[in-house]
C-alpha positions as CSV (number, residue, x, y, z in Angstrom):
1,M,-12.8,-15.0,19.3
2,S,-16.1,-15.6,17.7
3,K,-18.2,-14.2,20.3
4,G,-16.8,-10.8,19.5
5,F,-14.3,-8.4,18.5
6,S,-12.3,-7.3,21.6
7,I,-10.0,-4.8,21.0
8,N,-8.0,-2.1,23.4
9,S,-9.6,1.0,24.5
10,V,-7.1,3.1,23.0
11,L,-8.4,2.2,19.8
12,G,-11.9,2.5,20.6
13,D,-11.5,6.5,21.1
14,P,-13.8,7.9,18.2
15,N,-10.5,10.2,17.4
16,F,-8.9,7.2,16.0
17,T,-9.7,6.4,12.4
18,V,-10.5,2.8,11.3
19,G,-10.7,2.4,7.5
20,V,-10.7,-0.2,5.0
21,A,-8.7,0.0,1.8
22,T,-8.5,-0.8,-1.7
23,S,-6.8,0.3,-4.9
24,S,-8.0,1.0,-8.1
25,F,-6.4,-1.6,-10.8
26,Q,-7.3,-4.1,-8.2
27,I,-11.0,-3.5,-8.0
28,E,-12.1,-1.2,-10.4
29,G,-12.6,-2.9,-14.4
30,A,-13.5,-0.9,-17.1
31,S,-10.0,-0.8,-18.3
32,E,-11.7,0.3,-22.0
33,L,-12.7,3.5,-20.7
34,R,-8.8,4.7,-19.7
35,E,-5.3,4.4,-21.1
36,P,-3.4,1.2,-20.9
37,C,-1.3,0.8,-17.9
38,I,1.9,-1.0,-17.1
39,W,-0.2,-3.9,-15.5
40,D,-2.3,-4.1,-18.4
41,T,0.6,-5.1,-20.5
42,F,2.5,-7.3,-17.8
43,C,-0.5,-9.4,-17.5
44,Q,-0.2,-10.5,-21.4
45,V,2.9,-11.7,-20.4
46,P,2.9,-15.4,-20.7
47,G,3.2,-16.7,-17.1
48,A,3.5,-13.2,-15.1
49,V,0.0,-13.7,-13.3
50,K,-0.1,-17.0,-12.2
51,D,-3.6,-17.8,-13.1
52,N,-3.3,-15.9,-16.5
53,S,-5.9,-13.3,-15.4
54,D,-5.9,-10.0,-15.8
55,G,-7.8,-6.5,-14.8
56,R,-10.2,-5.7,-17.0
57,T,-13.0,-6.5,-15.2
58,A,-11.7,-7.4,-11.6
59,C,-14.2,-6.3,-8.8
60,D,-16.1,-4.1,-11.5
61,H,-16.7,-1.4,-9.0
62,Y,-16.4,1.0,-11.6
63,H,-20.0,0.4,-12.0
64,L,-20.4,-0.9,-8.6
65,W,-19.0,1.6,-6.4
66,Q,-22.2,2.7,-4.7
67,Q,-23.0,-0.6,-3.3
68,D,-19.4,-1.0,-2.4
69,I,-19.8,2.2,-0.6
70,A,-22.7,1.4,1.1
71,L,-21.5,-1.5,2.6
72,I,-18.5,0.7,4.4
73,D,-21.0,3.1,5.7
74,E,-23.4,-0.4,6.8
75,L,-20.2,-2.1,8.5
76,G,-19.6,1.1,10.2
77,F,-16.1,2.3,9.7
78,D,-14.6,5.9,9.5
79,A,-13.0,5.8,6.2
80,Y,-12.3,4.4,2.8
81,R,-8.8,4.6,1.6
82,F,-8.5,3.7,-2.0
83,S,-6.6,5.0,-5.1
84,V,-6.7,7.1,-8.1
85,C,-5.9,5.4,-11.9
86,W,-3.3,8.0,-13.5
87,P,-4.2,6.4,-16.9
88,R,-7.6,7.3,-16.3
89,I,-7.2,10.9,-15.9
90,I,-4.2,11.6,-18.2
91,C,-4.9,10.8,-21.5
92,A,-1.6,9.5,-23.9
93,D,-2.0,13.0,-25.6
94,G,-1.2,15.0,-22.5
95,S,-5.3,15.8,-22.1
96,V,-7.4,15.3,-18.8
97,N,-10.1,12.2,-19.2
98,Q,-12.8,14.3,-17.8
99,E,-15.1,11.0,-17.6
100,G,-12.3,9.8,-15.4
101,L,-12.4,12.7,-13.0
102,A,-15.9,12.6,-12.9
103,F,-16.1,9.2,-11.7
104,Y,-13.9,9.8,-8.7
105,L,-15.8,12.6,-7.8
106,K,-19.0,10.8,-7.4
107,I,-17.3,8.6,-5.1
108,L,-15.9,11.4,-3.1
109,D,-19.3,13.2,-3.0
110,E,-21.2,9.6,-1.9
111,L,-18.2,9.4,0.7
112,Q,-19.1,12.9,2.2
113,R,-22.8,12.4,2.0
114,R,-22.3,9.5,4.2
115,G,-19.7,10.9,6.5
116,L,-17.3,8.8,5.5
117,K,-13.7,10.0,5.1
118,A,-11.7,10.0,2.1
119,Y,-8.2,9.0,2.5
120,V,-6.7,9.5,-1.7
121,T,-3.6,7.7,-2.9
122,L,-2.1,9.4,-6.2
123,Y,-0.1,6.3,-7.5
124,H,-0.7,2.3,-6.5
125,W,1.7,1.0,-9.1
126,E,-0.7,1.7,-12.1
127,L,2.0,3.5,-14.5
128,P,0.2,5.0,-18.1
129,Q,2.5,2.5,-20.8
130,F,2.6,5.9,-22.8
131,L,5.1,7.0,-19.9
132,E,6.9,3.5,-19.6
133,D,7.6,3.5,-23.7
134,K,9.5,6.5,-22.4
135,G,11.4,5.0,-20.0
136,G,9.0,4.8,-16.6
137,W,10.3,5.4,-13.2
138,L,13.9,5.1,-14.9
139,N,13.6,8.3,-16.4
140,R,13.9,11.5,-14.5
141,A,10.8,13.0,-16.3
142,T,8.3,10.5,-15.2
143,A,8.4,12.2,-11.3
144,Y,7.8,15.7,-13.1
145,A,4.7,14.1,-14.8
146,F,3.6,12.8,-12.2
147,A,3.7,16.2,-10.1
148,E,1.9,17.8,-12.8
149,Y,-0.8,14.7,-12.9
150,S,-1.2,15.4,-8.7
151,R,-2.2,19.0,-9.5
152,I,-4.5,18.1,-11.9
153,V,-6.3,15.7,-9.3
154,A,-6.1,18.0,-6.2
155,T,-7.3,20.8,-8.0
156,A,-10.4,18.9,-9.4
157,F,-11.2,17.2,-6.1
158,G,-11.0,20.4,-3.6
159,N,-12.2,20.3,-0.6
160,R,-13.7,16.7,-0.6
161,V,-10.3,14.8,0.4
162,S,-9.4,13.8,3.9
163,A,-6.1,13.2,2.7
164,Y,-3.7,12.4,0.4
165,T,-0.9,9.8,-0.5
166,T,1.6,10.5,-3.1
167,L,3.0,6.8,-3.6
168,N,1.6,3.7,-2.4
169,E,4.7,1.2,-1.8
170,P,7.7,2.6,-3.8
171,Y,9.5,-0.6,-2.3
172,C,7.4,-2.9,-4.7
173,S,7.2,-0.3,-7.8
174,A,11.0,-0.5,-7.8
175,F,12.6,-3.5,-6.5
176,L,9.7,-6.1,-7.8
177,G,9.1,-4.2,-10.9
178,Y,12.3,-2.9,-12.1
179,E,14.8,-5.3,-10.1
180,I,13.5,-8.6,-9.9
181,G,10.8,-8.7,-12.3
182,V,8.0,-10.4,-10.7
183,H,5.6,-6.9,-11.0
184,A,5.0,-4.9,-13.8
185,P,6.7,-3.4,-16.3
186,G,8.8,-6.8,-15.6
187,K,12.6,-5.4,-15.7
188,I,15.5,-7.4,-14.4
189,G,18.5,-6.1,-13.2
190,K,20.3,-4.6,-10.4
191,Q,21.2,-1.5,-12.5
192,Y,17.7,-0.6,-12.3
193,G,15.8,-0.7,-8.9
194,K,17.7,1.9,-7.0
195,K,17.3,4.6,-10.0
196,A,13.6,3.7,-10.2
197,A,13.3,4.2,-6.4
198,H,15.2,7.4,-6.8
199,H,12.5,8.9,-9.2
200,L,9.8,7.6,-7.3
201,L,10.7,9.2,-4.2
202,L,11.3,12.6,-6.2
203,A,8.1,12.2,-7.8
204,H,6.8,11.9,-3.9
205,G,8.5,15.1,-3.2
206,L,7.4,17.0,-6.1
207,A,3.7,16.2,-5.6
208,M,4.0,17.0,-1.9
209,Q,5.1,20.3,-3.5
210,E,2.2,20.5,-5.7
211,L,-0.2,19.3,-3.2
212,N,1.1,22.2,-0.2
213,E,0.3,24.7,-2.8
214,V,-3.3,23.7,-4.3
215,C,-4.7,22.5,-1.0
216,P,-2.1,23.2,2.2
217,H,-5.0,22.5,4.7
218,I,-5.3,18.8,3.7
219,P,-2.7,16.3,5.2
220,S,-0.8,14.8,2.7
221,G,2.3,12.1,3.1
222,L,4.1,9.0,1.7
223,V,3.1,5.1,2.5
224,L,5.8,2.8,2.5
225,N,5.4,-0.8,3.6
226,F,8.0,-2.4,6.0
227,T,8.8,-5.7,6.8
228,T,10.4,-6.3,10.0
229,Y,13.6,-7.8,10.1
230,Y,15.2,-10.4,12.8
231,P,18.2,-12.4,12.3
232,V,18.2,-16.2,12.6
233,T,20.3,-16.6,15.2
234,D,22.3,-14.0,17.5
235,S,25.7,-14.3,15.4
236,E,27.1,-11.2,14.8
237,A,27.0,-12.5,11.0
238,D,23.3,-13.0,11.1
239,K,23.0,-9.4,13.1
240,Q,25.0,-7.5,10.3
241,A,23.0,-9.4,7.6
242,T,19.6,-8.5,9.0
243,L,21.0,-4.7,9.2
244,L,21.6,-5.3,5.5
245,A,18.4,-6.7,5.0
246,K,16.7,-3.5,6.8
247,A,18.6,-0.7,4.9
248,H,17.7,-2.3,1.3
249,F,14.0,-2.8,1.8
250,N,13.4,-0.6,4.4
251,D,15.7,2.4,5.2
252,W,16.4,3.0,1.5
253,Y,12.8,4.6,1.3
254,V,12.1,6.3,4.6
255,S,15.3,7.3,5.3
256,P,15.3,9.8,2.3
257,A,12.0,11.0,2.9
258,L,12.6,11.4,6.6
259,T,16.2,12.8,6.5
260,G,17.1,13.6,3.1
261,K,19.7,11.3,3.3
262,Y,20.0,7.5,1.8
263,P,21.4,5.1,4.1
264,P,25.4,4.6,4.5
265,L,24.4,1.5,1.7
266,L,24.3,4.0,-0.7
267,N,28.1,4.0,-0.3
268,T,28.7,0.3,-1.1
269,L,27.3,-0.1,-4.1
270,P,28.7,-0.6,-7.4
271,E,28.6,2.7,-9.5
272,A,26.3,1.1,-11.9
273,E,23.6,0.6,-9.1
274,K,23.7,3.8,-7.8
275,P,20.7,6.5,-8.5
276,L,21.0,9.5,-10.2
277,I,21.0,12.0,-7.9
278,E,20.9,15.3,-9.2
279,P,21.6,18.6,-6.9
280,G,18.6,19.8,-4.6
281,D,16.9,16.2,-4.8
282,M,17.3,15.3,-1.8
283,E,15.5,18.3,-0.2
284,I,12.8,18.1,-2.7
285,I,12.4,14.3,-1.4
286,S,12.6,15.2,2.6
287,A,10.0,17.8,2.2
288,P,8.1,17.8,5.8
289,M,4.8,15.2,5.7
290,A,1.9,15.4,7.6
291,Y,1.7,11.7,8.1
292,L,3.3,8.3,7.0
293,G,1.6,5.6,6.4
294,V,2.8,2.0,7.3
295,N,2.0,-1.1,5.6
296,Y,2.7,-4.3,7.6
297,Y,2.0,-7.6,6.8
298,T,4.9,-10.0,8.0
299,R,7.9,-10.3,9.7
300,A,11.4,-11.9,7.9
301,L,14.4,-14.1,9.5
302,V,17.7,-13.2,8.0
303,Q,20.5,-15.4,7.6
304,A,24.3,-14.0,6.3
305,R,25.6,-15.4,3.5
306,P,29.6,-15.6,2.1
307,G,30.7,-12.3,0.6
308,G,28.8,-9.8,2.9
309,H,25.3,-11.0,1.3
310,F,22.0,-12.4,3.1
311,E,19.3,-14.3,2.5
312,I,15.7,-14.2,3.4
313,L,14.6,-17.5,5.0
314,P,11.1,-18.6,4.3
315,P,9.1,-19.3,7.2
316,D,9.8,-22.6,9.4
317,D,6.9,-25.5,8.9
318,N,6.0,-24.8,12.5
319,V,4.5,-21.6,12.2
320,P,1.1,-20.4,11.3
321,V,1.2,-18.6,7.9
322,T,-1.4,-16.8,5.3
323,A,-2.2,-18.1,2.1
324,M,0.8,-16.1,0.9
325,N,3.1,-18.2,3.2
326,W,3.5,-15.1,5.2
327,E,4.4,-15.6,8.5
328,I,1.5,-14.6,11.0
329,Y,3.9,-12.8,13.5
330,P,1.7,-9.6,15.2
331,Q,4.5,-8.6,17.2
332,G,6.4,-7.5,14.4
333,L,4.1,-4.7,14.0
334,C,4.8,-3.7,17.5
335,D,8.4,-4.3,17.0
336,L,8.5,-1.7,13.8
337,L,6.3,0.7,15.2
338,L,9.0,1.0,18.4
339,Q,11.8,0.6,15.9
340,L,10.8,3.8,13.7
341,H,9.7,5.9,17.2
342,I,13.3,5.5,18.2
343,E,15.0,5.7,14.9
344,Y,13.6,8.9,13.3
345,D,11.9,12.0,14.4
346,L,8.4,10.7,12.9
347,P,5.6,12.3,11.7
348,P,2.0,10.8,12.9
349,L,1.6,7.6,11.7
350,F,-1.5,5.7,10.0
351,I,-1.4,1.8,9.8
352,T,-2.4,2.2,5.9
353,E,-2.6,-1.4,5.3
354,N,-2.8,-4.9,7.3
355,G,-4.4,-7.9,6.7
356,M,-4.2,-11.7,5.2
357,A,-5.1,-13.7,2.6
358,E,-6.7,-16.9,3.4
359,D,-8.3,-19.6,1.5
360,D,-11.7,-19.0,2.0
361,V,-14.9,-20.8,1.1
362,I,-18.8,-20.1,1.5
363,Q,-20.4,-22.8,3.6
364,D,-24.1,-22.4,4.7
365,G,-24.0,-19.0,3.1
366,Q,-21.1,-17.6,5.5
367,V,-17.6,-17.3,5.3
368,H,-16.1,-18.3,8.5
369,D,-12.6,-17.0,7.9
370,K,-11.5,-17.2,11.8
371,V,-7.9,-17.0,11.0
372,R,-8.4,-13.4,9.7
373,M,-10.5,-12.4,12.8
374,N,-7.6,-13.9,14.9
375,Y,-4.9,-11.6,12.7
376,L,-7.0,-8.5,12.5
377,Q,-7.8,-8.4,16.4
378,N,-3.7,-9.5,17.4
379,H,-2.4,-6.8,14.8
380,M,-4.5,-3.8,16.4
381,Q,-3.6,-5.1,19.6
382,A,0.1,-4.5,18.6
383,V,-1.0,-1.1,17.4
384,A,-2.6,-0.3,20.8
385,A,0.8,-1.5,22.5
386,A,2.9,0.8,20.6
387,M,0.7,3.7,21.0
388,E,0.9,3.0,24.9
389,K,4.8,3.4,24.7
390,G,4.3,6.6,23.1
391,V,3.5,6.0,19.2
392,D,1.6,8.7,17.5
393,I,-0.6,6.3,15.7
394,R,-3.8,8.2,14.2
395,G,-5.7,5.2,12.3
396,Y,-5.6,1.5,10.9
397,F,-7.0,0.3,7.8
398,V,-7.6,-3.0,7.0
399,W,-6.4,-4.7,3.8
400,S,-8.7,-4.9,1.9
401,L,-12.6,-4.4,1.7
402,L,-13.2,-6.7,-1.0
403,D,-11.2,-10.0,-2.7
404,N,-9.7,-8.8,-5.8
405,F,-7.0,-8.6,-8.0
406,E,-3.6,-9.8,-6.4
407,W,-1.0,-8.5,-8.8
408,A,0.9,-11.3,-9.9
409,E,-1.4,-13.7,-8.0
410,G,-4.5,-12.8,-10.1
411,Y,-7.7,-13.8,-8.3
412,L,-5.9,-17.1,-6.5
413,K,-5.2,-15.0,-2.9
414,R,-8.1,-13.5,-1.2
415,F,-7.4,-10.6,1.0
416,G,-10.8,-9.6,1.2
417,I,-13.3,-9.3,4.6
418,V,-16.0,-9.1,1.9
419,H,-16.3,-12.2,-0.7
420,V,-16.4,-11.6,-4.0
421,D,-18.1,-14.0,-6.4
422,F,-15.8,-13.0,-9.9
423,T,-18.4,-14.8,-12.0
424,T,-22.0,-12.9,-10.6
425,Q,-19.7,-10.1,-8.5
426,Q,-21.8,-11.1,-5.8
427,R,-20.5,-9.5,-2.5
428,L,-20.7,-11.3,0.8
429,P,-19.3,-10.2,4.2
430,K,-16.9,-12.6,5.8
431,Q,-17.3,-13.2,9.5
432,S,-14.6,-11.4,10.1
433,A,-16.5,-8.0,8.5
434,L,-19.8,-8.8,10.7
435,K,-17.4,-9.2,13.9
436,L,-15.7,-5.7,13.3
437,S,-18.7,-4.6,12.4
438,E,-20.1,-5.1,15.9
439,W,-17.0,-3.6,17.6
440,L,-17.0,-0.2,15.1
441,K,-20.7,0.3,16.0
442,Q,-19.8,0.1,20.0
443,R,-17.4,2.8,19.6
444,R,-19.4,5.5,17.9
C-alpha cells in the first residue's frame, strides 16, 4: 500500500469522474459577509459543539480559494464538489447579495480555466436564520423559498456548472436537526422529524423544476446518505428490526424521490408524527433526476427491542473503526449499491462522499495517514465491484479535500486528505493525497 495506490481498471476509465468534495459552512469562514445561518446560531448554544468552536473562520476558504483550487488541480482530480451558502446569496430583505454571487462565479471561472468540472450543491445545511425564525423546514413556505433561491443561482451561474445537487443529506437536516437535536437548529421531538423531511423533499422537487427550466442541459439530482444495515443475528426479530431501521433512515428519503411513495412505514406512524402531504406533492418530489448521489461512510448492526422497536449497536471492540468510532466496512458500500440496484429503477449513480476521520499528526513534515489510504482504496474497490455487477456508477468523490469544521464535533475530527493548521491556515497534503495523486495522474 505504501508503494502506490492500485485501483481496479474500471475506475481508470477517463469517463469515470474522480473528484474531491467540501461544503461551504465547513470551509469558507467570512461569516460577517453573509446573513447568519442556523449553524451560526447553534454554535452559540453551550455544549452544542464539542470544542465550543464555530464556522466564523473555518479554513478561510473565502480568502484562500485560489490556492485550494490550485491544490485540487495539482493533485490531479477531475472535479470539485462544493456547496453554495444560501445566506451568502439571499439577504433577509429578499434582495440578492451580488458580492456573494461574485465569489462563487470566481470559483467557477477558475475551475473552468483549469479544466475542472464543477459539481454544485445548493443546500448543505445552511438554512438562513431568518427562515428558521419563520419555522424553518417545519414551514412549507421554506421549500418555495429554496426553489426561488435555486433559480437565482442557476440563472447567475449559466453554463459554468457540470451538475447540480439540490440537497445534501436531507436525513441529517431532518432527523439530526429537527428530531434528535444534535445538529442545527437543535429541535427535539418525533413530531418534527418526518414533517421537516417532507418539506426538504418538496424543496428538492420544486428546485428540480426550476433547474430543468433554467438549465435543462445541466444534469441535476439529489444526494442522500446511506448506512447499510445488517441484523446482529439471523433471528426473525432482528431481521425485521433491520428492515425497520432501513425504512426510517434510508428508504424514507430515496423511495419518495425515485417512486413518488413513502415506504409502508408511513401508515404505522402516530398521526402526530406523519408529514403533512398535500395533493401533488409526491409527483413534485419524484421528478426524474439525471443522477442520484450516494454518500457512504459505514454500516450498522441492528438488534430488535421489545414493542417492535430497534437499536443500532455500537461497533464491536475487535473491528477497525475511524476516529468517529464508525466501523470501517468497505463491503457495506458494495452491498448498498447492489441493494439499491435491485430495489429501485435507478438513474446513474455518483458516490458523492466517502472518506474517514483519522487522528492525523504531522511527523517530519508529513502526515502518514495509512489507515485513510487503505480506507479509500478499499472503498473504491467496492465501487468497482458493484460496477462489474451491473450498477451504473459514473464517479467518486473523496470527503474531504480539507480538514474542516466537522459540525457538532467542531475541529476535533479531521476528514481531509489535506491537513489544515487552523491557526496558520497552512495546507499540507497528507500521504493519502499524494498516493491518490500518483494514481490520478496515471489515468490521464
